[in-house]
C-alpha positions as CSV (number, residue, x, y, z in Angstrom):
1,M,-0.2,-0.1,0.2
2,L,1.2,3.3,-1.0
3,I,0.3,7.0,1.1
4,S,1.3,10.3,0.0
5,H,2.8,12.5,2.4
6,I,2.8,16.2,1.6
7,S,3.2,19.6,3.5
8,D,4.0,22.9,4.1
9,I,1.9,23.6,0.5
10,H,0.9,27.1,1.7
11,L,-1.4,27.8,-1.3
12,G,-1.8,31.6,-1.2
13,Y,1.2,32.3,-1.1
14,A,3.4,34.9,-3.2
15,Q,6.7,35.0,-2.9
16,F,8.3,38.6,-3.5
17,N,4.2,39.9,-3.9
18,L,4.2,38.6,-7.4
19,Q,1.7,36.7,-8.7
20,E,3.4,34.3,-10.9
21,R,5.1,32.9,-7.4
22,E,1.6,32.3,-6.4
23,E,0.8,30.5,-10.0
24,D,3.9,28.3,-9.5
25,L,2.5,27.0,-6.0
26,Y,-0.6,26.2,-7.3
27,E,1.2,24.3,-10.3
28,V,4.1,22.0,-8.4
29,F,0.6,21.2,-6.0
30,G,-0.9,20.3,-9.1
31,E,2.6,18.2,-10.1
32,A,2.5,16.9,-6.6
33,I,-1.4,15.4,-7.1
34,E,-0.8,14.2,-10.4
35,K,2.4,12.3,-9.4
36,S,0.6,10.7,-6.3
37,I,-2.6,9.4,-8.8
38,S,0.1,7.8,-11.0
39,E,1.7,5.8,-8.4
40,H,-1.4,4.7,-7.4
41,V,-1.3,5.5,-4.1
42,K,-4.1,4.3,-1.6
43,A,-4.6,7.8,-0.1
44,I,-2.9,11.2,0.6
45,I,-2.0,13.0,3.9
46,L,-1.7,16.8,4.5
47,A,0.3,17.3,6.9
48,G,-0.9,20.9,7.5
49,D,-0.6,24.5,6.5
50,I,-2.6,23.7,3.6
51,F,-3.2,27.5,2.9
52,H,-0.8,30.5,3.8
53,N,-3.3,32.6,5.4
54,P,-6.6,31.5,7.7
55,K,-8.3,33.7,5.4
56,P,-6.7,32.7,2.1
57,N,-7.8,34.2,-1.3
58,G,-10.3,33.0,-3.8
59,A,-8.2,31.5,-6.0
60,A,-6.2,29.1,-3.2
61,I,-9.4,28.1,-2.5
62,I,-11.1,27.1,-6.1
63,R,-7.5,25.4,-6.8
64,L,-7.5,23.1,-3.7
65,A,-11.2,22.2,-4.5
66,Q,-10.3,21.5,-8.1
67,E,-7.5,19.3,-7.6
68,L,-9.6,17.4,-3.9
69,K,-12.5,16.9,-6.6
70,K,-9.7,15.7,-9.0
71,L,-8.7,12.5,-6.5
72,K,-12.7,12.0,-5.1
73,E,-13.3,11.3,-8.8
74,K,-10.7,8.7,-8.9
75,S,-11.8,7.4,-5.2
76,I,-8.4,8.3,-3.5
77,P,-9.4,9.8,-0.1
78,V,-7.3,12.6,1.5
79,F,-6.8,13.0,5.2
80,F,-5.7,16.3,6.9
81,V,-4.3,17.8,9.9
82,L,-4.3,21.9,10.7
83,G,-0.7,24.0,10.7
84,E,-0.4,27.3,12.1
85,H,-1.4,28.9,8.8
86,D,-4.1,27.2,8.6
87,I,-5.7,28.6,12.0
88,S,-7.1,31.8,12.6
89,R,-6.4,33.5,16.1
90,S,-9.8,35.2,15.7
91,N,-11.5,31.3,16.8
92,D,-13.4,31.2,13.4
93,V,-13.8,27.8,11.5
94,P,-10.8,27.3,10.1
95,L,-11.3,26.9,6.0
96,P,-9.9,23.5,5.3
97,Y,-13.1,22.0,7.8
98,L,-15.4,23.5,4.8
99,F,-13.8,20.6,2.3
100,H,-14.7,18.4,5.4
101,N,-18.2,18.9,5.7
102,L,-18.5,18.9,1.5
103,G,-16.9,15.0,1.6
104,L,-13.7,16.3,-0.1
105,A,-11.4,15.6,2.7
106,R,-11.4,14.2,6.3
107,R,-9.6,16.3,8.8
108,L,-7.9,13.7,11.3
109,R,-8.4,13.0,15.2
110,P,-6.4,12.0,18.1
111,D,-9.4,10.0,19.8
112,S,-11.1,8.2,16.4
113,P,-8.5,7.4,13.5
114,V,-9.6,6.3,10.2
115,Q,-9.2,2.9,8.8
116,I,-7.9,1.8,5.4
117,D,-7.5,-1.7,4.9
118,N,-4.9,-2.7,7.6
119,L,-4.4,0.8,8.2
120,L,-5.2,3.2,11.0
121,I,-4.0,7.0,11.0
122,Y,-4.5,9.6,13.6
123,G,-3.6,13.2,13.7
124,F,-3.2,16.0,15.7
125,N,-3.6,19.7,14.8
126,K,-1.2,22.6,15.6
127,E,-0.7,23.0,18.8
128,R,1.4,26.5,20.2
129,R,4.3,26.0,22.7
130,S,2.0,27.6,25.7
131,N,-0.4,24.4,25.2
132,I,1.9,21.8,24.6
133,D,1.5,20.3,28.2
134,N,-2.8,20.2,27.7
135,G,-2.8,20.0,24.2
136,L,0.0,17.1,23.2
137,I,1.9,15.4,25.4
138,R,-1.3,14.4,27.8
139,P,-3.3,13.4,24.8
140,F,0.1,11.5,23.9
141,R,0.2,9.7,27.2
142,K,-3.4,8.8,26.7
143,L,-2.7,7.5,23.1
144,E,-0.2,5.3,24.0
145,S,-1.9,3.4,26.5
146,I,-4.5,3.1,24.9
147,L,-1.9,1.8,22.0
148,K,-0.3,-0.6,24.3
149,N,-3.7,-2.2,25.2
150,D,-4.7,-2.9,21.5
151,I,-1.5,-4.7,21.0
152,Q,-2.3,-7.4,23.3
153,K,-5.8,-7.9,21.4
154,P,-6.0,-10.7,19.0
155,K,-4.5,-9.5,15.6
156,V,-7.9,-8.7,13.1
157,Q,-7.8,-11.5,10.5
158,N,-4.3,-12.7,11.4
159,H,-3.1,-9.0,10.3
160,R,-1.4,-6.2,12.3
161,L,-2.8,-3.0,12.1
162,K,-0.2,-0.5,11.2
163,K,-0.4,2.8,12.0
164,I,0.2,6.5,11.1
165,L,0.0,9.2,13.3
166,V,-0.2,12.8,11.6
167,L,1.3,15.8,13.3
168,H,2.6,19.8,12.6
169,Q,5.2,20.2,15.3
170,G,8.8,20.8,14.9
171,L,11.4,18.1,17.2
172,Y,13.7,19.7,18.5
173,D,16.1,16.8,18.0
174,F,16.1,18.4,14.0
175,N,16.1,22.1,15.1
176,K,16.6,23.6,18.7
177,F,15.9,26.7,17.8
178,A,12.5,25.8,15.8
179,G,11.5,22.8,17.6
180,E,8.6,22.6,20.2
181,I,8.5,18.9,21.3
182,F,11.3,16.6,21.6
183,S,11.1,12.8,20.0
184,N,10.6,10.9,23.5
185,D,7.8,13.3,24.1
186,L,6.3,11.5,20.9
187,P,3.8,8.4,21.7
188,I,5.1,4.9,21.2
189,G,3.5,2.7,18.8
190,F,3.5,4.3,15.6
191,D,5.2,2.9,12.5
192,Y,5.3,5.7,10.9
193,Y,5.3,10.1,11.9
194,A,4.2,12.0,8.7
195,M,5.3,15.6,10.1
196,G,4.9,19.1,8.8
197,H,6.4,22.3,10.1
198,Y,9.8,21.8,8.8
199,H,10.5,23.0,4.9
200,D,13.3,20.9,4.8
201,H,13.1,16.8,3.8
202,I,14.4,14.9,7.0
203,E,13.6,11.0,7.9
204,K,15.2,9.4,10.9
205,R,14.5,6.4,13.0
206,F,14.0,6.6,16.7
207,T,14.9,3.7,18.8
208,S,13.2,5.8,21.8
209,L,9.8,5.1,19.0
210,N,10.9,1.3,19.0
211,D,12.7,2.7,15.2
212,G,9.2,4.4,14.6
213,L,10.0,6.4,11.3
214,V,9.9,10.3,11.9
215,A,9.6,12.1,8.3
216,Y,9.2,15.3,7.0
217,P,8.9,15.8,3.2
218,G,9.3,19.3,3.7
219,S,7.3,22.1,1.7
220,I,6.7,22.1,-1.8
221,D,8.6,25.8,-2.8
222,L,10.7,27.8,-1.2
223,G,8.7,29.2,1.5
224,H,8.8,32.9,3.2
225,N,11.1,32.5,5.9
226,E,13.8,30.4,2.7
227,A,16.3,32.1,1.3
228,I,16.7,32.1,-2.6
229,S,18.5,28.4,-3.2
230,D,18.9,25.9,-5.7
231,V,17.6,23.4,-3.1
232,E,15.4,20.7,-4.5
233,K,12.0,20.3,-3.0
234,G,8.9,17.5,-3.2
235,F,6.7,15.0,-1.3
236,L,7.3,11.2,0.6
237,L,5.9,8.1,-1.3
238,V,5.3,5.8,1.8
239,D,5.2,2.1,1.6
240,L,3.1,0.3,4.6
241,S,3.0,-3.0,2.0
242,E,2.6,-5.9,4.5
243,V,5.6,-7.9,3.1
244,S,7.7,-5.6,5.0
245,T,7.5,-4.4,8.9
246,N,9.4,-1.9,8.8
247,V,8.0,1.4,6.5
248,N,9.6,2.5,3.6
249,T,9.7,5.8,1.7
250,H,10.9,7.3,-1.6
251,W,10.9,11.0,-1.8
252,I,9.5,12.3,-5.1
253,K,11.1,15.4,-6.4
254,L,9.1,18.5,-7.9
255,E,9.6,19.0,-11.7
256,K,8.1,21.8,-12.5
257,R,9.6,24.3,-9.8
258,R,10.4,27.8,-11.2
259,H,14.4,27.4,-11.0
260,Q,16.1,29.8,-8.2
261,F,20.3,29.9,-7.7
262,E,23.0,32.2,-6.0
263,C,25.6,33.3,-7.2
264,Q,28.4,35.0,-6.0
265,I,30.6,37.4,-8.3
266,E,33.9,39.4,-7.6
267,Y,33.0,43.0,-9.2
268,P,36.1,43.0,-11.7
269,E,34.5,39.9,-13.3
270,L,31.0,41.5,-13.2
271,D,30.4,41.8,-16.9
272,D,31.7,38.4,-17.8
273,K,29.7,37.0,-15.2
274,L,26.4,38.9,-16.1
275,R,26.9,37.8,-19.5
276,N,27.1,34.3,-18.4
277,I,24.0,34.3,-16.3
278,V,21.9,35.7,-18.9
279,Q,22.7,33.1,-21.0
280,E,22.2,30.5,-18.3
281,S,18.3,31.9,-18.3
282,T,17.5,30.8,-21.6
283,R,17.9,27.3,-20.7
284,Y,15.1,27.1,-18.4
285,S,11.1,27.5,-19.8
286,K,10.4,30.0,-16.5
287,K,12.3,33.1,-16.3
288,P,14.3,32.2,-12.9
289,V,15.0,34.0,-9.8
290,I,18.3,34.8,-8.7
291,D,20.5,36.3,-5.8
292,L,23.8,38.2,-6.4
293,K,26.4,38.4,-3.7
294,I,28.8,40.8,-5.1
295,S,32.5,41.7,-3.2
296,G,35.0,44.0,-4.2
297,A,36.5,47.4,-3.0
298,D,34.7,50.7,-3.7
299,I,31.5,49.7,-5.2
300,D,29.1,52.6,-5.5
301,P,25.7,50.7,-5.1
302,K,24.0,53.3,-7.9
303,I,26.3,52.3,-10.6
304,L,26.3,49.0,-10.0
305,S,22.3,48.7,-9.6
306,R,22.1,50.2,-13.5
307,Q,24.7,47.5,-14.2
308,L,22.4,44.8,-12.8
309,L,19.5,46.5,-15.2
310,Q,20.4,44.0,-17.9
311,L,18.7,40.9,-15.4
312,E,14.9,42.5,-15.4
313,A,14.3,40.9,-18.7
314,P,15.4,37.5,-18.7
315,F,14.7,37.0,-14.8
316,L,11.3,37.1,-12.8
317,Y,12.8,38.5,-10.1
318,Y,16.8,39.2,-9.3
319,N,18.0,40.7,-5.5
320,W,21.6,41.8,-5.1
321,S,23.6,42.4,-1.8
322,I,27.9,43.9,-1.4
323,L,29.1,41.6,1.3
324,D,31.1,43.3,3.5
325,K,33.0,41.7,6.9
326,D,31.1,43.9,9.1
327,P,27.0,43.2,8.3
328,D,26.0,46.5,9.8
329,T,27.4,48.0,6.8
330,G,26.5,45.8,4.5
331,F,24.4,46.8,1.7
332,S,21.2,44.8,-0.5
333,Y,18.6,45.6,-2.8
334,D,15.7,44.0,-4.5
335,N,14.4,45.0,-8.1
336,T,10.5,45.2,-6.9
337,G,11.0,47.4,-3.7
338,D,8.3,45.8,-1.9
339,F,9.4,46.0,1.8
340,D,9.1,42.9,3.7
341,M,7.6,44.0,7.3
342,D,8.4,40.3,9.2
343,K,12.0,40.0,7.4
344,E,12.9,43.4,8.6
345,M,11.7,43.3,12.2
346,S,13.2,39.7,12.3
347,S,16.4,41.0,11.1
348,L,16.4,44.0,13.8
349,I,15.0,42.1,16.8
350,L,18.3,39.3,15.8
351,K,20.6,41.9,15.6
352,S,19.6,44.0,18.7
353,L,19.0,40.2,20.8
354,H,21.6,38.3,19.2
355,S,19.5,34.9,19.9
356,E,17.7,33.0,17.5
357,P,15.3,31.7,20.3
358,L,14.9,35.1,22.2
359,T,13.8,36.3,18.5
360,H,11.5,33.4,17.6
361,L,9.9,34.4,20.9
362,S,9.8,38.2,20.4
363,L,7.9,38.1,17.4
364,D,5.7,35.6,18.6
365,L,4.5,38.1,21.0
366,I,4.3,40.5,18.9
367,S,1.9,38.9,16.6
368,M,0.2,38.0,19.9
369,F,-0.7,41.0,20.7
370,H,-1.2,42.8,17.4
371,N,-3.9,39.7,16.6
372,Q,-5.0,39.7,20.5
373,D,-9.1,40.7,19.1
374,D,-9.6,41.1,15.5
375,T,-12.8,42.8,16.4
376,H,-11.5,45.4,18.5
377,D,-9.6,48.9,18.2
378,N,-6.5,48.8,20.3
379,K,-7.8,51.9,22.2
380,N,-11.0,49.7,22.9
381,I,-9.3,46.6,24.7
382,D,-10.4,46.9,28.3
383,K,-8.5,46.0,31.2
384,D,-9.8,42.3,31.1
385,K,-8.4,41.7,28.0
386,N,-5.4,43.3,29.0
387,N,-5.0,40.9,32.1
388,Q,-5.7,38.1,29.6
389,V,-2.9,38.8,27.6
390,A,-0.8,39.4,30.4
391,N,-1.4,35.7,32.0
392,Y,-0.7,34.2,28.6
393,V,2.0,36.1,28.2
394,W,3.5,34.6,31.7
395,K,2.3,31.0,30.9
396,F,4.2,31.0,27.6
397,F,7.2,31.8,29.2
398,E,6.8,29.5,32.2
399,N,6.2,26.5,29.6
400,N,9.4,27.9,28.0
401,K,11.6,29.5,30.6
402,S,13.7,26.1,30.7
403,I,14.8,26.3,27.0
404,Y,15.7,30.3,27.3
405,Q,17.6,29.6,31.1
406,N,19.9,27.0,29.2
407,L,20.6,29.3,26.6
408,D,21.5,31.8,28.7
409,E,23.7,29.3,30.7
410,S,25.5,28.0,27.4
411,K,26.0,31.6,26.0
412,I,27.7,32.4,29.5
413,A,29.6,29.6,29.8
414,G,30.7,29.9,26.3
415,K,32.3,33.6,26.8
416,G,34.2,32.1,30.0
417,N,36.0,29.9,27.6
């Protein structure tokens, strides 16, 4: 039995605020669906962040509906959990639930699995760090106990039921800054842990999970926090055939993505390099995206920007920066002229705090204050609301303070050495 595991789709996201990049996402998602159909998968799992925004535009909704309808006509069921981008802070009904109610897809639950032949699939929606204990850890232990009792029961028609757990959470085991739980927090008893959240392709078996395979397929295209690069993107085919006790995977590369690459250039070689780059761009069916890093002495940014104008026609988008040993005096430019508030704010906070975890915490808190009530103007927020926010912040700190304390201690120890 083959299952497709796709995550971090982010339908509706337009990189660089370009319509072409939004359309690119729809195309590569369609490619993932077509390849899944051609591989004769039994089901498709969408492991969160289906949309980029909890209130997506009409085009994103229609494109998802079209792909789900295509799968329904092929009798291929689709199962999903929610990521943070699918969940509104104003407690609206998440839009993906619409497709559940229409019978085009099915939401996964932690307490009532769906069954396909000899496979059970469970799923948890995204939980924020402030609710990890109540929303995940305690339910994990309860589920683990249930599975342990089930294993002791007689097998169904002499077949062992295989089990998949679908989550949209980051593991500290793979990223100590973006993690939310540890691998040993996960419930034992699953053959495959279908993860979402990290945009990189990651797979690892953990002995603490009885060699259960934890896998992130990665995003289907470059996301809003990813730099321009030629990294490959794709999804996972998961083989749950009965002939093997282990779950095996095959990562499928998505071929229809727009090519993006980075190029480092010494300023004296600029003219020759630009000619080669322009020639290189003609190889691709779509106009590519490029990030130029230019190094040299006495570079005039105004003159350089005029020299780079020849990239406007052959490239969809180009960005350039002058490399400088002092990061505070470097110069960068992009040809759209769009201002990315999230990116700039993150950069400024990081320069001030010199800590990625504290930067993430600051951004979470800023976002939480900004979105604490979508229906009220800030001037009308009452005292009770402010108290709720203060309690939330304190709870957030209490749940995560060991992480930041350990970080501070290691930082101090490093200075001592």
